[in-house]
Structures are given as C-alpha cells and as structure tokens.
Backbone as CSV, one residue per row, in Angstrom:
resi,resn,N_x,N_y,N_z,CA_x,CA_y,CA_z,C_x,C_y,C_z
1,MET,-13.769,-6.812,-10.730,-13.309,-6.269,-11.975,-12.057,-6.579,-12.474
2,ASN,-11.829,-7.258,-13.651,-10.466,-7.437,-13.499,-9.785,-6.436,-14.615
3,VAL,-8.796,-5.655,-13.651,-7.998,-4.809,-14.222,-6.573,-5.080,-13.949
4,THR,-5.803,-4.296,-14.997,-3.917,-4.334,-14.715,-3.685,-3.415,-13.724
5,ILE,-3.002,-3.166,-12.924,-2.386,-2.059,-12.357,-0.648,-2.084,-12.886
6,VAL,-0.624,-0.770,-13.235,0.293,-0.451,-13.673,0.999,0.874,-13.031
7,ALA,2.432,0.649,-12.758,3.212,2.162,-12.009,3.965,2.014,-12.722
8,GLY,4.802,3.343,-12.963,6.070,3.694,-13.022,5.687,4.607,-14.332
9,ARG,4.744,5.406,-14.474,4.669,6.280,-15.446,3.861,7.179,-15.050
10,GLN,3.230,8.416,-15.501,2.513,9.662,-14.986,1.443,9.303,-16.236
11,TRP,0.117,9.833,-15.768,-1.075,9.808,-16.408,-1.701,11.171,-16.218
12,PRO,-1.291,12.111,-16.034,-1.936,13.477,-16.108,-3.309,14.006,-16.759
13,GLN,-2.892,13.808,-18.280,-4.217,13.775,-19.173,-5.551,12.913,-18.598
14,GLU,-5.192,11.341,-18.414,-6.107,10.551,-18.460,-6.775,10.732,-16.968
15,LEU,-6.124,11.355,-16.134,-6.630,11.841,-14.466,-7.494,13.168,-14.908
16,ASP,-6.971,14.289,-15.540,-7.809,15.292,-16.036,-8.961,14.904,-16.260
17,GLN,-9.019,13.995,-17.634,-10.421,13.793,-18.016,-11.192,12.998,-16.858
18,LEU,-10.760,11.821,-15.987,-11.539,11.314,-15.381,-11.976,12.358,-14.170
19,MET,-11.433,12.859,-13.468,-11.799,14.115,-12.822,-12.890,14.624,-13.037
20,ARG,-12.575,15.138,-14.667,-14.216,15.826,-15.056,-15.247,14.951,-14.931
21,ASP,-15.081,13.531,-15.149,-15.822,12.689,-15.242,-16.768,12.398,-13.771
22,LEU,-16.024,13.127,-13.028,-16.305,13.003,-11.851,-17.188,14.029,-10.803
23,PRO,-17.647,15.095,-11.500,-17.971,16.484,-10.639,-18.250,16.802,-9.507
24,ASP,-19.220,15.560,-9.004,-19.578,15.446,-7.768,-18.411,15.257,-6.413
25,TRP,-17.194,15.016,-6.862,-15.978,14.881,-6.102,-14.771,15.947,-6.738
26,PHE,-15.306,16.156,-7.984,-13.944,17.150,-8.259,-14.614,18.039,-9.326
27,GLY,-15.613,19.030,-8.191,-16.097,20.283,-9.000,-15.620,21.253,-9.099
28,ILE,-14.366,21.358,-8.386,-13.252,22.813,-8.223,-12.302,22.920,-9.584
29,GLU,-12.241,23.649,-10.073,-11.554,23.954,-11.460,-9.768,24.100,-11.183
30,SER,-9.781,24.984,-9.728,-8.294,24.956,-9.419,-8.042,23.716,-8.717
31,SER,-8.868,22.747,-7.893,-8.241,21.899,-7.786,-7.747,20.811,-8.707
32,ILE,-8.785,20.792,-9.733,-8.300,19.960,-10.888,-7.031,20.081,-11.307
33,VAL,-6.814,21.407,-11.562,-5.562,22.111,-12.526,-4.528,21.596,-11.066
34,SER,-4.799,21.636,-10.218,-3.573,21.284,-8.985,-3.180,19.966,-9.073
35,TYR,-4.251,19.047,-9.112,-4.002,17.526,-9.276,-3.319,17.138,-10.372
36,VAL,-3.661,17.947,-11.227,-3.102,17.223,-12.736,-1.516,17.674,-12.542
37,ASP,-0.973,18.971,-11.982,0.161,19.459,-11.870,0.811,18.723,-11.303
38,ALA,0.246,17.925,-10.194,0.838,16.938,-9.104,1.110,15.620,-9.962
39,ALA,0.064,15.222,-10.643,0.079,13.946,-11.454,1.171,14.146,-12.286
40,ARG,1.747,15.214,-12.645,2.835,15.156,-13.753,4.238,14.662,-13.339
41,THR,4.396,14.504,-12.065,5.833,14.338,-11.293,5.512,13.332,-10.236
42,LEU,4.567,12.808,-9.709,4.497,12.264,-8.492,4.085,10.750,-8.989
43,PRO,4.528,9.846,-7.901,4.278,8.460,-8.377,3.021,8.087,-8.764
44,THR,2.472,7.653,-9.580,0.921,7.163,-9.733,0.911,5.408,-10.179
45,ALA,-0.155,5.016,-9.960,-0.595,3.681,-10.148,-1.737,3.878,-10.762
46,ALA,-1.823,2.968,-12.264,-2.770,3.363,-13.174,-3.925,2.106,-13.206
47,ALA,-5.316,1.905,-13.246,-5.923,0.390,-13.228,-6.613,0.549,-15.104
48,LEU,-5.882,-0.139,-15.882,-6.286,-0.533,-17.253,-6.967,-1.647,-17.458
49,ARG,-8.047,-1.349,-17.975,-9.080,-2.307,-18.273,-9.160,-2.495,-19.715
50,ASN,-8.582,-3.574,-20.328,-8.248,-3.623,-21.903,-7.855,-2.527,-22.668
51,ASP,-6.555,-2.093,-21.702,-5.661,-1.137,-22.064,-6.208,0.381,-22.052
52,GLU,-7.652,0.448,-21.208,-8.371,1.846,-21.196,-8.159,2.222,-20.065
53,PHE,-7.883,3.531,-19.598,-7.426,3.805,-18.332,-8.547,3.967,-17.228
54,VAL,-8.856,3.322,-16.602,-10.505,3.557,-15.834,-10.033,4.112,-14.101
55,GLY,-8.766,4.167,-13.729,-8.472,4.915,-12.546,-7.426,4.875,-12.491
56,GLY,-6.941,5.943,-11.429,-5.444,6.096,-10.786,-5.520,6.443,-9.700
57,CYS,-4.247,6.422,-8.929,-4.013,6.945,-7.537,-2.687,7.448,-7.446
58,VAL,-2.586,8.649,-7.349,-1.212,9.607,-7.439,-0.833,9.678,-5.584
59,VAL,0.462,9.372,-5.536,1.216,9.290,-4.096,1.998,10.649,-4.046
60,ARG,2.058,10.916,-2.979,2.931,11.874,-2.336,3.606,11.688,-1.212
61,PRO,5.049,11.524,-1.273,5.963,11.111,-0.669,6.128,12.497,0.652
62,HIS,5.964,11.998,1.828,6.326,13.136,2.781,7.582,13.090,3.385
63,THR,7.951,12.110,4.138,9.007,11.827,5.032,9.632,10.425,4.323
64,PRO,10.701,9.825,4.832,11.219,8.627,4.561,10.261,7.323,5.193
65,ARG,9.399,7.630,5.998,8.307,7.076,6.877,7.162,7.108,6.448
66,ALA,6.443,8.201,5.653,5.326,8.389,5.725,4.990,9.064,4.399
67,ALA,3.593,8.679,3.585,3.069,9.012,2.286,1.956,9.682,2.640
68,GLU,1.310,10.059,1.325,-0.154,10.658,1.216,-0.430,10.180,0.057
69,ILE,-1.880,9.739,-0.238,-2.611,9.556,-1.141,-3.040,10.710,-1.721
70,GLU,-2.746,11.332,-2.724,-2.943,12.686,-3.062,-4.178,12.778,-3.637
71,LEU,-4.445,11.447,-4.662,-5.353,11.684,-5.414,-5.831,10.107,-5.670
72,LEU,-7.140,9.499,-5.802,-7.865,8.536,-6.045,-9.144,8.509,-6.498
73,ALA,-9.105,8.238,-7.944,-10.254,8.327,-8.764,-10.364,7.180,-9.637
74,VAL,-11.673,6.722,-9.702,-12.107,5.518,-10.583,-13.337,5.938,-11.702
75,SER,-13.343,5.417,-12.465,-14.139,5.893,-14.039,-15.905,5.630,-12.970
76,PRO,-16.298,6.401,-12.670,-17.730,6.347,-12.238,-18.747,5.281,-12.717
77,ALA,-18.610,4.801,-13.732,-19.401,3.682,-14.350,-18.846,2.600,-13.449
78,LEU,-17.649,2.448,-12.995,-16.827,1.365,-12.310,-16.711,1.300,-11.028
79,HIS,-17.645,2.209,-10.240,-17.464,2.314,-8.670,-18.009,1.113,-8.214
80,ARG,-17.498,0.749,-6.979,-17.847,-0.385,-6.021,-17.842,-1.623,-7.143
81,GLN,-16.600,-1.703,-7.670,-16.377,-3.194,-8.086,-14.959,-3.648,-8.129
82,GLY,-14.077,-2.891,-6.913,-12.891,-3.047,-6.323,-11.823,-2.646,-6.811
83,ILE,-12.055,-1.821,-7.794,-10.931,-1.006,-8.647,-10.380,-0.205,-7.823
84,GLY,-10.922,0.846,-6.648,-9.852,1.417,-5.691,-9.386,0.742,-4.775
85,ARG,-9.947,-0.642,-4.314,-9.246,-1.170,-3.240,-7.807,-1.578,-4.232
86,GLN,-7.932,-2.266,-5.238,-6.697,-2.646,-6.248,-5.746,-1.728,-6.485
87,LEU,-5.953,-0.816,-6.507,-4.932,0.664,-6.743,-4.306,1.000,-5.471
88,VAL,-5.222,1.100,-4.311,-4.489,1.509,-3.062,-3.806,0.279,-2.526
89,ASP,-4.392,-0.800,-2.911,-3.297,-2.371,-2.019,-2.006,-2.196,-2.933
90,ALA,-1.885,-2.020,-4.353,-0.895,-1.707,-5.122,0.019,-0.853,-4.259
91,VAL,-0.625,0.492,-4.235,0.019,1.622,-3.802,1.059,1.074,-2.411
92,GLU,0.018,0.621,-1.516,0.364,0.125,-0.247,1.658,-0.798,-0.391
93,ALA,1.375,-1.827,-0.853,2.867,-2.967,-1.128,4.225,-2.394,-1.743
94,ASP,4.043,-1.101,-2.779,4.977,-0.501,-3.330,5.701,0.160,-2.166
95,LEU,5.021,0.962,-1.273,5.256,2.104,-0.432,6.080,0.853,0.556
96,GLY,5.327,-0.075,1.052,6.098,-0.849,2.434,7.488,-1.350,1.682
97,ASN,7.321,-1.496,0.447,8.813,-1.878,0.116,9.707,-1.091,0.112
98,GLN,9.337,0.206,-0.020,10.312,1.463,0.326,10.570,1.747,1.463
99,GLY,10.319,0.989,2.734,10.243,1.241,3.980,9.236,2.515,4.497
100,ILE,8.116,2.707,3.792,7.130,3.558,4.274,6.285,2.835,5.197
101,GLU,6.096,3.767,6.187,5.057,2.815,7.771,3.829,3.314,7.568
102,LEU,3.449,4.513,7.439,2.201,5.365,7.455,1.734,5.681,6.258
103,LEU,0.625,5.737,5.856,-0.334,6.319,4.914,-1.453,6.859,5.066
104,GLN,-1.425,8.569,4.675,-2.567,9.271,5.031,-3.076,9.560,3.828
105,VAL,-4.491,9.961,3.980,-5.241,10.713,2.960,-6.093,11.588,3.513
106,LYS,-6.655,12.469,2.849,-7.155,13.796,3.052,-8.487,13.610,2.244
107,THR,-10.029,13.805,2.887,-10.996,13.601,1.815,-11.806,14.496,2.698
108,SER,-13.320,14.926,2.029,-14.051,16.107,2.718,-14.424,15.158,4.006
109,GLY,-14.583,16.058,4.961,-14.967,15.669,6.236,-16.396,15.611,6.689
110,PRO,-16.884,14.876,7.528,-18.340,14.660,7.774,-19.295,15.893,7.955
111,SER,-18.716,16.932,8.442,-19.253,17.903,8.568,-19.821,18.743,7.782
112,GLY,-19.318,18.188,5.923,-19.757,18.888,5.387,-21.215,18.302,4.481
113,GLY,-21.209,17.203,4.969,-22.404,16.657,4.726,-23.012,16.446,3.147
114,SER,-21.952,15.648,2.546,-22.264,15.337,1.454,-22.210,13.643,1.036
115,GLU,-23.201,13.326,0.278,-23.521,11.689,0.278,-22.388,11.453,-0.545
116,GLU,-22.105,12.049,-1.552,-20.778,11.404,-2.161,-19.097,11.033,-1.427
117,TYR,-19.068,11.977,-0.435,-18.113,11.866,0.334,-18.306,11.043,1.422
118,GLU,-19.557,10.857,1.789,-19.944,9.885,2.969,-19.346,8.520,2.458
119,ARG,-19.446,8.273,0.834,-19.381,7.076,0.673,-17.978,6.905,0.562
120,THR,-17.103,7.996,0.120,-15.620,8.026,0.014,-14.983,7.523,1.798
121,ARG,-15.759,8.285,2.854,-15.244,7.825,3.896,-15.196,6.606,4.033
122,ALA,-16.238,6.051,4.058,-16.783,4.640,4.180,-16.024,3.626,3.338
123,PHE,-15.450,3.985,2.205,-14.346,2.949,1.532,-13.064,2.884,2.192
124,TYR,-12.600,4.206,2.796,-11.479,4.225,3.101,-11.296,3.495,4.493
125,GLU,-12.492,3.827,5.299,-12.480,3.001,6.572,-12.324,1.534,6.435
126,ALA,-13.538,0.918,5.105,-13.333,-0.349,4.986,-12.098,-1.030,4.458
127,ILE,-11.162,-0.092,4.015,-9.679,-0.549,3.684,-8.702,-0.134,4.707
128,GLY,-9.344,-0.073,6.094,-8.389,0.171,7.133,-7.868,1.372,7.662
129,PHE,-8.371,2.336,6.648,-7.878,3.904,7.438,-8.841,3.998,8.653
130,ILE,-7.943,4.973,9.270,-8.689,5.205,10.651,-8.819,7.179,10.650
131,PRO,-10.124,7.402,10.883,-10.342,8.840,10.621,-9.224,9.666,12.049
132,LEU,-8.425,10.425,11.724,-7.484,10.664,12.725,-8.174,12.552,13.222
133,GLU,-8.596,13.113,12.473,-8.980,14.541,12.651,-9.558,15.211,11.600
134,GLU,-10.870,15.943,12.045,-11.322,16.874,10.875,-10.959,18.344,11.099
135,ARG,-10.499,19.143,10.109,-10.001,20.320,10.335,-10.767,21.061,9.164
136,THR,-11.027,22.399,9.630,-11.483,23.216,8.979,-10.596,24.553,8.378
137,ASP,-9.273,24.313,8.887,-8.351,25.543,8.621,-7.326,24.676,7.267
138,ILE,-7.574,23.757,6.482,-6.743,23.360,5.389,-7.348,23.829,4.034
139,TRP,-8.512,23.246,4.084,-9.103,23.692,2.514,-9.880,24.783,2.546
140,GLY,-10.180,26.075,3.736,-11.038,26.996,3.709,-12.341,27.074,4.151
141,PRO,-12.846,27.883,4.452,-14.283,27.826,5.267,-15.204,27.118,4.489
142,GLY,-16.167,26.421,5.252,-17.056,25.311,4.298,-16.762,24.418,3.612
143,ASN,-15.369,23.805,3.651,-14.990,22.938,3.270,-13.695,21.974,3.942
144,PRO,-14.760,21.447,5.195,-13.745,20.670,5.925,-13.154,19.603,5.664
145,CYS,-12.035,19.175,5.976,-11.072,18.225,5.878,-10.837,17.356,6.769
146,LEU,-11.080,16.044,6.582,-11.172,15.004,7.278,-9.773,13.973,6.796
147,ILE,-8.631,14.149,7.941,-7.312,13.145,7.512,-7.804,11.862,8.397
148,LEU,-7.288,10.830,7.288,-7.264,9.416,7.684,-5.731,8.838,7.778
149,VAL,-5.493,7.850,8.497,-4.035,7.308,8.225,-4.409,6.109,8.528
150,LYS,-3.108,4.911,7.701,-3.134,3.627,8.049,-1.631,3.230,8.154
151,PRO,-1.728,2.288,9.414,-0.263,1.998,9.384,0.012,0.636,7.986
152,LEU,0.855,0.688,7.664,1.274,-0.284,6.893,2.347,-1.220,7.661
153,ARG,2.750,-0.907,8.518,3.321,-2.221,9.207,2.705,-2.609,10.378
C-alpha cells in the first residue's frame, strides 16, 4: 500500500475517529479518551493516503534509552497491507536516531482469548517484538496485559 508517513505534529481528532472505527480493539470509552489526550502531546507518526489519515502511531518516551508504542491503529479496511509495519519502521528509525535502544508495546495478553488481539500479537512478533511478560495487575481484572519488547540496536 502506497502511503506517506508524516511526523512532527499531533493528530488527536483523527486518532479519535480511527479508534471509534475499530471497536474490537478500542471499545472502552475511557481508554479512547486517554489515548486521545496522550496524542495531543506525544510524538506521533501518521500514515496518509492521498492526504487522508489512514493510520497513526503514538510514542511515549520513558528514558533516554527506552520508549513505548502508546498507540498503533490503522483503518480497518486497510489492515494487512503493510501500513502498520511502515508506521513502526518510521518510528524505529526516528527513535534510533535519538539513541533509543529499546522499544516496548503493551497489548491484550493471550489469556484474554481475543481473536483480534491474537492477530495484533502475531503482527508485533512478525516485526521483531519479543513477548516479555503477561500481567494482570496493569489494566485490571479480566484484562491481561502482554508486554513485548524490541531491541533497536
């Protein structure tokens, strides 16, 4: 899929709408609000197709050597076309230029039994993330959190 990756500005309204188009992944209103608030200030890469916002990746810096993908979302009609990979590749290149050595992402853990999140975990593993730990104390009961990490150097 031919998209342009753009960084250097925030896209909170576009991400809000995109998450609402993905209820199987972003179905908790308080989480959407939290992600949108984060997207107002955190570094964001956007995927544009013919100037239309079709995906975004929000990054949370943690230390001078580590960062986290706070949010990654792609328009549902465009899943499995390489846009998520392009967004993460651009983010990794930018973080590497900043000296970041470790990137993490949190997603729903395997004990949650979600087909959608099974695909999400497979995506992250396919692009080099390593499952580190599933925890049940981060997002609350019944919402297991899998932490995945990727060395950038």
